[in-house]
Every structure is written in structure tokens, then in C-alpha cells.
C-alpha positions in Angstrom: 3.1 -3.1 -35.5 6.9 -3.0 -35.7 8.9 -0.4 -33.8 9.5 1.6 -37.0 5.8 1.6 -37.8 5.0 2.8 -34.3 7.6 5.5 -34.6 6.1 6.7 -37.9 2.6 6.5 -36.4 3.6 8.7 -33.4 5.5 11.3 -35.6 2.5 13.6 -36.1 1.9 13.6 -32.3 5.6 14.4 -31.7 5.4 17.3 -34.1 2.3 18.7 -32.4 3.9 18.4 -29.0 7.0 20.2 -30.2 4.8 23.1 -31.2 3.3 23.2 -27.7 0.1 21.4 -28.4 -1.2 18.8 -25.9 -1.3 15.2 -27.1 -3.6 13.1 -24.9 -3.6 9.3 -24.7 -7.2 9.2 -25.7 -6.5 11.1 -28.9 -3.6 8.7 -29.7 -5.8 5.7 -28.8 -8.5 6.8 -31.3 -5.9 7.3 -34.0 -4.3 4.0 -33.2 -7.6 2.2 -33.3 -8.3 3.7 -36.7 -4.9 2.6 -37.9 -5.1 -1.0 -36.7 -8.9 -1.2 -37.3 -9.8 -2.7 -33.9 -10.2 -1.5 -30.4 -7.2 -1.5 -28.0 -7.1 -0.9 -24.3 -5.6 2.4 -23.0 -2.8 0.6 -21.3 -1.6 -0.6 -24.7 -1.3 3.1 -25.6 0.6 3.9 -22.4 3.0 1.0 -23.1 3.4 2.3 -26.7 4.3 5.8 -25.5 6.6 4.4 -22.9 8.5 2.4 -25.5 9.1 5.7 -27.4 10.2 7.7 -24.4 7.1 9.7 -23.7 6.1 10.5 -20.1 2.8 11.3 -18.6 3.1 15.0 -17.9 0.6 17.7 -17.4 1.5 21.3 -18.1 1.6 23.6 -15.2 -1.5 25.9 -15.3 -0.8 29.4 -16.4 -3.3 32.1 -17.0 -3.0 33.6 -20.5 -3.0 37.1 -19.1 -0.3 36.4 -16.5 2.4 39.1 -16.3 5.8 37.7 -15.1 7.0 41.2 -14.1 4.0 41.9 -11.9 4.4 38.4 -10.3 8.0 39.1 -9.5 7.2 42.5 -8.0 4.4 40.8 -5.9 6.8 38.2 -4.6 9.3 40.9 -3.6 6.7 42.8 -1.5 4.8 39.8 -0.2 6.7 39.4 3.1 6.4 43.1 3.9 2.7 43.2 3.3 2.2 40.0 5.2 4.0 41.4 8.3 2.0 44.6 8.1 -1.4 42.8 8.1 -0.5 39.9 10.4 2.4 41.0 12.7 2.1 38.1 15.1 2.0 35.4 12.5 5.1 33.4 11.6 5.8 33.3 7.9 7.5 30.1 6.9 9.4 29.7 3.7 10.8 26.6 2.0 14.3 27.6 3.0 13.7 26.9 6.7 12.7 23.2 6.3 
């Protein structure tokens, strides 16, 4: 496949990723094998994705019912609640390292 053919092959996956959908290497591999009509190793797919600037990323887990305002309020009161329940414990933060 030429570079332009690869680019057009990956275009639907780019579009899906732009809409927030997850594109897995296995999905791309199956579609690629259907396109070239023979099996390819998964490393070939990773090299293909690397040629087109894709990186292997996993989205950070987030619960669908998560409330950012409640999380911010929890973070503001965490230190106070921690000291109340464990007054002799030392609370380390990332700032002190």
C-alpha cells in the first residue's frame, strides 16, 4: 500500500477518534486484513499507525455519573477530614517531593 492509500484507509478511524470513539489496533487490523485480503501481524498495524502519527493511548477512566463540582468540593475538604480522623498521621502531597 502506498502512503496515500494508507491515509485513505485510516481516514474512517481518524473520523471516529475525532468524535471520541475508541479505535483499537485489533479493529484496524481486521479492517486492514479485509482490505489486503491476507493476514498481517499486529506489529505491522502498529508501524502503520506510527507512520501516520498515531500513538498508543488509553483514555483515563471516568465514571459516567462523575460530578466535577462534587469532586472539587471533596478535594477542598479532604485535608481537614483526614486530620480529624487521623490526627497523628502525616499527609504527604506531591508538592513536598
